[in-house]
A tleap script that builds the chain and sets N, CA, C and O, in Angstrom:
source leaprc.protein.ff14SB
mol = sequence {
  NMET GLU LEU CYS ILE GLU CYS LYS LYS ASP
  THR SER LEU GLY THR GLY ASN PHE ILE ASN
  ARG SER SER SER ASP ASN GLY ASN ALA GLU
  GLY PHE LEU CYS ILE ASP CYS GLN SER LEU
  GLU CYS ASP ARG CYS HIE LYS LYS THR THR
  GLU TYR GLN LEU ASP GLY ASP VAL LEU CYS
  MET GLU CYS ILE ALA THR THR GLY ASP CILE
}
set mol.1.N position { -20.358 5.698 -4.256 }
set mol.1.CA position { -19.846 4.481 -3.597 }
set mol.1.C position { -18.334 4.900 -4.212 }
set mol.1.O position { -18.257 5.375 -5.345 }
set mol.2.N position { -17.277 4.713 -3.475 }
set mol.2.CA position { -15.818 5.061 -4.301 }
set mol.2.C position { -15.085 4.010 -4.190 }
set mol.2.O position { -14.345 3.905 -3.212 }
set mol.3.N position { -15.141 2.977 -5.208 }
set mol.3.CA position { -14.561 1.465 -4.752 }
set mol.3.C position { -13.032 1.640 -4.849 }
set mol.3.O position { -12.537 2.514 -5.561 }
set mol.4.N position { -12.337 0.825 -4.150 }
set mol.4.CA position { -10.513 0.601 -4.604 }
set mol.4.C position { -11.239 0.437 -6.145 }
set mol.4.O position { -12.433 0.320 -6.423 }
set mol.5.N position { -9.711 0.487 -7.275 }
set mol.5.CA position { -9.893 -0.598 -8.495 }
set mol.5.C position { -9.421 -1.362 -8.557 }
set mol.5.O position { -9.058 -1.823 -9.640 }
set mol.6.N position { -9.185 -1.878 -7.467 }
set mol.6.CA position { -8.187 -3.398 -7.338 }
set mol.6.C position { -8.863 -4.608 -6.816 }
set mol.6.O position { -9.046 -5.699 -7.355 }
set mol.7.N position { -9.253 -4.085 -5.427 }
set mol.7.CA position { -10.003 -5.115 -4.755 }
set mol.7.C position { -11.955 -4.960 -4.479 }
set mol.7.O position { -12.934 -5.661 -4.223 }
set mol.8.N position { -11.636 -3.775 -4.706 }
set mol.8.CA position { -13.246 -3.349 -5.135 }
set mol.8.C position { -13.831 -2.749 -3.744 }
set mol.8.O position { -15.005 -2.380 -3.748 }
set mol.9.N position { -13.014 -2.627 -2.472 }
set mol.9.CA position { -13.266 -1.799 -1.315 }
set mol.9.C position { -14.188 -0.486 -0.989 }
set mol.9.O position { -13.808 0.611 -1.399 }
set mol.10.N position { -15.385 -0.607 -0.259 }
set mol.10.CA position { -15.541 0.926 -0.874 }
set mol.10.C position { -14.791 1.993 -0.063 }
set mol.10.O position { -15.029 2.056 1.143 }
set mol.11.N position { -13.915 2.832 -0.612 }
set mol.11.CA position { -13.042 3.962 0.084 }
set mol.11.C position { -13.832 5.421 0.206 }
set mol.11.O position { -13.237 6.498 0.163 }
set mol.12.N position { -15.312 5.275 0.371 }
set mol.12.CA position { -16.280 6.668 0.435 }
set mol.12.C position { -15.212 6.838 1.880 }
set mol.12.O position { -14.434 6.025 2.378 }
set mol.13.N position { -15.551 8.208 2.265 }
set mol.13.CA position { -15.920 8.968 3.830 }
set mol.13.C position { -16.530 8.214 4.681 }
set mol.13.O position { -17.584 7.691 4.317 }
set mol.14.N position { -15.941 7.928 6.242 }
set mol.14.CA position { -17.061 7.159 6.535 }
set mol.14.C position { -16.592 5.659 6.513 }
set mol.14.O position { -16.920 5.006 7.505 }
set mol.15.N position { -16.046 5.165 5.767 }
set mol.15.CA position { -16.186 3.715 5.313 }
set mol.15.C position { -14.809 3.390 6.328 }
set mol.15.O position { -14.422 2.222 6.310 }
set mol.16.N position { -14.140 4.260 7.112 }
set mol.16.CA position { -12.414 3.744 7.599 }
set mol.16.C position { -11.727 3.607 6.362 }
set mol.16.O position { -10.586 3.973 6.643 }
set mol.17.N position { -11.741 3.380 5.481 }
set mol.17.CA position { -11.224 3.678 4.187 }
set mol.17.C position { -10.431 4.430 3.123 }
set mol.17.O position { -9.492 4.128 2.387 }
set mol.18.N position { -11.174 5.537 3.324 }
set mol.18.CA position { -11.012 7.326 3.147 }
set mol.18.C position { -10.018 7.925 3.468 }
set mol.18.O position { -9.861 8.970 2.837 }
set mol.19.N position { -8.954 7.601 4.505 }
set mol.19.CA position { -8.506 8.504 5.211 }
set mol.19.C position { -6.860 8.110 4.470 }
set mol.19.O position { -5.990 8.975 4.361 }
set mol.20.N position { -6.700 6.906 4.090 }
set mol.20.CA position { -5.478 6.132 3.482 }
set mol.20.C position { -5.799 6.062 1.929 }
set mol.20.O position { -4.712 6.147 1.358 }
set mol.21.N position { -6.623 5.967 1.179 }
set mol.21.CA position { -6.531 5.982 0.364 }
set mol.21.C position { -5.296 6.672 -0.600 }
set mol.21.O position { -4.396 7.398 -0.178 }
set mol.22.N position { -5.474 6.311 -1.772 }
set mol.22.CA position { -4.529 7.291 -2.869 }
set mol.22.C position { -5.296 7.230 -4.371 }
set mol.22.O position { -5.984 6.245 -4.641 }
set mol.23.N position { -5.183 8.029 -5.066 }
set mol.23.CA position { -5.421 8.056 -6.500 }
set mol.23.C position { -4.729 7.341 -7.362 }
set mol.23.O position { -3.509 7.311 -7.202 }
set mol.24.N position { -5.192 6.766 -8.223 }
set mol.24.CA position { -4.703 5.440 -8.836 }
set mol.24.C position { -5.141 5.667 -10.438 }
set mol.24.O position { -5.791 6.695 -10.629 }
set mol.25.N position { -4.853 4.793 -11.676 }
set mol.25.CA position { -5.073 4.707 -12.448 }
set mol.25.C position { -3.891 3.068 -13.129 }
set mol.25.O position { -2.676 2.962 -13.294 }
set mol.26.N position { -4.975 2.160 -13.320 }
set mol.26.CA position { -4.172 0.491 -13.399 }
set mol.26.C position { -4.185 0.602 -14.765 }
set mol.26.O position { -3.918 -0.407 -15.418 }
set mol.27.N position { -4.516 1.924 -15.489 }
set mol.27.CA position { -4.679 1.949 -17.453 }
set mol.27.C position { -5.755 1.081 -17.360 }
set mol.27.O position { -6.103 1.089 -18.541 }
set mol.28.N position { -6.760 0.118 -16.636 }
set mol.28.CA position { -8.026 -0.222 -16.928 }
set mol.28.C position { -9.421 0.634 -16.187 }
set mol.28.O position { -10.617 0.547 -16.465 }
set mol.29.N position { -8.793 1.373 -15.269 }
set mol.29.CA position { -9.915 2.335 -14.663 }
set mol.29.C position { -9.136 3.070 -13.365 }
set mol.29.O position { -8.315 2.534 -12.620 }
set mol.30.N position { -9.663 4.535 -13.310 }
set mol.30.CA position { -8.946 5.339 -13.099 }
set mol.30.C position { -10.462 5.916 -11.592 }
set mol.30.O position { -11.680 6.089 -11.562 }
set mol.31.N position { -9.266 5.992 -10.625 }
set mol.31.CA position { -10.483 6.202 -9.177 }
set mol.31.C position { -9.437 5.954 -7.705 }
set mol.31.O position { -8.979 7.016 -7.282 }
set mol.32.N position { -9.083 4.865 -7.016 }
set mol.32.CA position { -8.502 5.181 -5.558 }
set mol.32.C position { -7.682 3.823 -5.537 }
set mol.32.O position { -7.806 3.091 -6.519 }
set mol.33.N position { -6.914 3.455 -4.574 }
set mol.33.CA position { -6.255 2.268 -4.378 }
set mol.33.C position { -6.763 2.640 -2.546 }
set mol.33.O position { -6.890 3.754 -2.036 }
set mol.34.N position { -6.972 1.228 -1.871 }
set mol.34.CA position { -7.271 1.184 -0.956 }
set mol.34.C position { -5.562 0.696 0.378 }
set mol.34.O position { -4.497 0.105 0.203 }
set mol.35.N position { -6.007 1.146 1.171 }
set mol.35.CA position { -4.286 1.379 2.019 }
set mol.35.C position { -3.774 -0.646 1.856 }
set mol.35.O position { -2.609 -1.012 1.697 }
set mol.36.N position { -4.728 -1.405 1.933 }
set mol.36.CA position { -4.197 -2.613 1.447 }
set mol.36.C position { -3.589 -2.861 0.371 }
set mol.36.O position { -2.494 -3.421 0.418 }
set mol.37.N position { -4.202 -2.474 -0.909 }
set mol.37.CA position { -3.288 -2.564 -2.000 }
set mol.37.C position { -2.430 -1.932 -2.444 }
set mol.37.O position { -1.684 -2.388 -3.311 }
set mol.38.N position { -2.306 -0.548 -1.894 }
set mol.38.CA position { -0.886 -0.121 -1.685 }
set mol.38.C position { -0.022 -0.576 -1.032 }
set mol.38.O position { 1.120 -0.148 -1.199 }
set mol.39.N position { -0.251 -1.459 -0.199 }
set mol.39.CA position { 0.789 -1.908 1.020 }
set mol.39.C position { 1.825 -3.430 -0.652 }
set mol.39.O position { 1.511 -3.951 -1.723 }
set mol.40.N position { 3.156 -3.388 0.410 }
set mol.40.CA position { 3.863 -4.453 -0.239 }
set mol.40.C position { 4.394 -5.349 0.472 }
set mol.40.O position { 4.617 -4.883 1.590 }
set mol.41.N position { 4.851 -6.879 0.343 }
set mol.41.CA position { 5.240 -7.524 1.715 }
set mol.41.C position { 6.804 -7.329 1.793 }
set mol.41.O position { 7.565 -7.479 0.837 }
set mol.42.N position { 7.276 -6.868 3.446 }
set mol.42.CA position { 8.644 -7.063 3.195 }
set mol.42.C position { 9.509 -8.207 2.539 }
set mol.42.O position { 9.029 -9.296 2.854 }
set mol.43.N position { 10.464 -8.315 1.848 }
set mol.43.CA position { 11.142 -9.657 2.052 }
set mol.43.C position { 11.475 -10.017 3.173 }
set mol.43.O position { 11.193 -11.187 3.432 }
set mol.44.N position { 11.970 -9.451 3.937 }
set mol.44.CA position { 12.444 -9.855 5.413 }
set mol.44.C position { 11.393 -10.694 6.151 }
set mol.44.O position { 11.313 -11.912 5.989 }
set mol.45.N position { 10.478 -9.899 7.082 }
set mol.45.CA position { 10.301 -9.759 7.786 }
set mol.45.C position { 8.334 -10.374 7.311 }
set mol.45.O position { 7.523 -10.882 8.085 }
set mol.46.N position { 8.175 -10.093 6.014 }
set mol.46.CA position { 6.624 -10.463 5.672 }
set mol.46.C position { 5.996 -9.791 5.909 }
set mol.46.O position { 4.954 -9.861 5.257 }
set mol.47.N position { 6.058 -8.773 6.842 }
set mol.47.CA position { 4.776 -7.765 7.194 }
set mol.47.C position { 4.579 -6.746 5.874 }
set mol.47.O position { 5.440 -6.239 5.156 }
set mol.48.N position { 3.124 -6.638 5.829 }
set mol.48.CA position { 2.744 -5.963 4.468 }
set mol.48.C position { 2.928 -4.288 5.189 }
set mol.48.O position { 2.932 -4.033 6.394 }
set mol.49.N position { 3.079 -3.257 3.995 }
set mol.49.CA position { 3.493 -2.229 4.737 }
set mol.49.C position { 3.702 -0.866 3.345 }
set mol.49.O position { 4.036 -1.063 2.176 }
set mol.50.N position { 3.416 0.262 3.919 }
set mol.50.CA position { 3.141 1.560 2.590 }
set mol.50.C position { 4.532 1.973 2.673 }
set mol.50.O position { 5.001 2.608 1.729 }
set mol.51.N position { 5.368 1.647 3.846 }
set mol.51.CA position { 6.365 2.720 3.701 }
set mol.51.C position { 7.703 1.459 3.560 }
set mol.51.O position { 7.855 0.522 4.345 }
set mol.52.N position { 8.500 1.738 2.436 }
set mol.52.CA position { 9.456 0.445 2.142 }
set mol.52.C position { 10.384 1.245 0.998 }
set mol.52.O position { 10.163 2.270 0.353 }
set mol.53.N position { 11.527 0.318 1.034 }
set mol.53.CA position { 12.738 0.728 -0.015 }
set mol.53.C position { 12.764 -0.394 -1.120 }
set mol.53.O position { 12.376 -1.540 -0.893 }
set mol.54.N position { 13.083 -0.116 -1.913 }
set mol.54.CA position { 13.228 -1.142 -3.143 }
set mol.54.C position { 14.856 -0.843 -3.645 }
set mol.54.O position { 15.497 0.166 -3.940 }
set mol.55.N position { 15.124 -2.250 -3.568 }
set mol.55.CA position { 16.884 -2.022 -3.422 }
set mol.55.C position { 17.569 -3.320 -4.430 }
set mol.55.O position { 18.718 -3.759 -4.456 }
set mol.56.N position { 16.356 -3.704 -5.216 }
set mol.56.CA position { 16.587 -5.420 -5.422 }
set mol.56.C position { 15.632 -6.245 -4.899 }
set mol.56.O position { 14.980 -6.943 -5.675 }
set mol.57.N position { 15.415 -6.295 -3.631 }
set mol.57.CA position { 14.124 -6.635 -2.422 }
set mol.57.C position { 13.247 -5.384 -2.141 }
set mol.57.O position { 13.542 -4.206 -2.344 }
set mol.58.N position { 11.868 -6.011 -1.522 }
set mol.58.CA position { 11.294 -4.942 -0.779 }
set mol.58.C position { 11.463 -4.969 0.627 }
set mol.58.O position { 11.131 -5.981 1.245 }
set mol.59.N position { 12.096 -3.652 1.409 }
set mol.59.CA position { 12.525 -4.001 2.421 }
set mol.59.C position { 11.406 -2.537 3.172 }
set mol.59.O position { 11.085 -1.423 2.759 }
set mol.60.N position { 11.046 -3.529 4.737 }
set mol.60.CA position { 10.154 -2.023 5.176 }
set mol.60.C position { 11.214 -0.911 5.860 }
set mol.60.O position { 12.400 -1.057 5.564 }
set mol.61.N position { 10.902 0.031 6.628 }
set mol.61.CA position { 11.087 0.982 7.284 }
set mol.61.C position { 11.727 0.072 8.811 }
set mol.61.O position { 12.875 0.316 9.183 }
set mol.62.N position { 11.277 -0.454 9.210 }
set mol.62.CA position { 11.526 -1.279 10.563 }
set mol.62.C position { 12.706 -2.069 10.118 }
set mol.62.O position { 13.625 -1.755 10.874 }
set mol.63.N position { 13.215 -3.155 9.044 }
set mol.63.CA position { 14.180 -4.381 9.329 }
set mol.63.C position { 15.222 -3.164 8.650 }
set mol.63.O position { 16.337 -3.309 9.152 }
set mol.64.N position { 15.200 -2.027 7.679 }
set mol.64.CA position { 16.145 -1.290 7.486 }
set mol.64.C position { 17.318 -0.639 8.447 }
set mol.64.O position { 18.542 -0.559 8.348 }
set mol.65.N position { 15.951 -0.037 9.829 }
set mol.65.CA position { 16.301 0.096 11.037 }
set mol.65.C position { 17.371 -0.369 11.717 }
set mol.65.O position { 18.395 0.178 12.126 }
set mol.66.N position { 16.669 -2.245 11.802 }
set mol.66.CA position { 17.396 -2.877 12.859 }
set mol.66.C position { 18.391 -3.471 12.276 }
set mol.66.O position { 19.102 -4.199 12.968 }
set mol.67.N position { 18.767 -3.252 10.433 }
set mol.67.CA position { 19.773 -4.397 10.084 }
set mol.67.C position { 20.922 -3.270 9.471 }
set mol.67.O position { 21.883 -3.787 8.903 }
set mol.68.N position { 20.891 -1.696 9.548 }
set mol.68.CA position { 21.192 -0.904 9.453 }
set mol.68.C position { 21.344 -0.636 7.613 }
set mol.68.O position { 22.002 0.258 7.081 }
set mol.69.N position { 20.590 -1.615 6.975 }
set mol.69.CA position { 20.528 -1.394 5.650 }
set mol.69.C position { 20.138 -0.291 5.068 }
set mol.69.O position { 18.929 -0.085 5.167 }
set mol.70.N position { 21.206 1.081 4.061 }
set mol.70.CA position { 20.476 2.399 3.875 }
set mol.70.C position { 20.531 2.041 2.430 }
set mol.70.O position { 20.044 2.795 1.588 }
savepdb mol mol.pdb
quit
């Protein structure tokens, strides 16, 4: 089993969490992060996303596109 080093979900092939996992090292463990643990919450719409921009706030690409902030 290849567990997420944060939440301990199985990220092994065939679990549905394999394709979006990423290699990670949190200082205590080395392994993988599942998609949920990689995601941050957008400060505007509050949806979790892995595609974001940091500019003091976390902004998802959808909010950037609708407001024109870049």
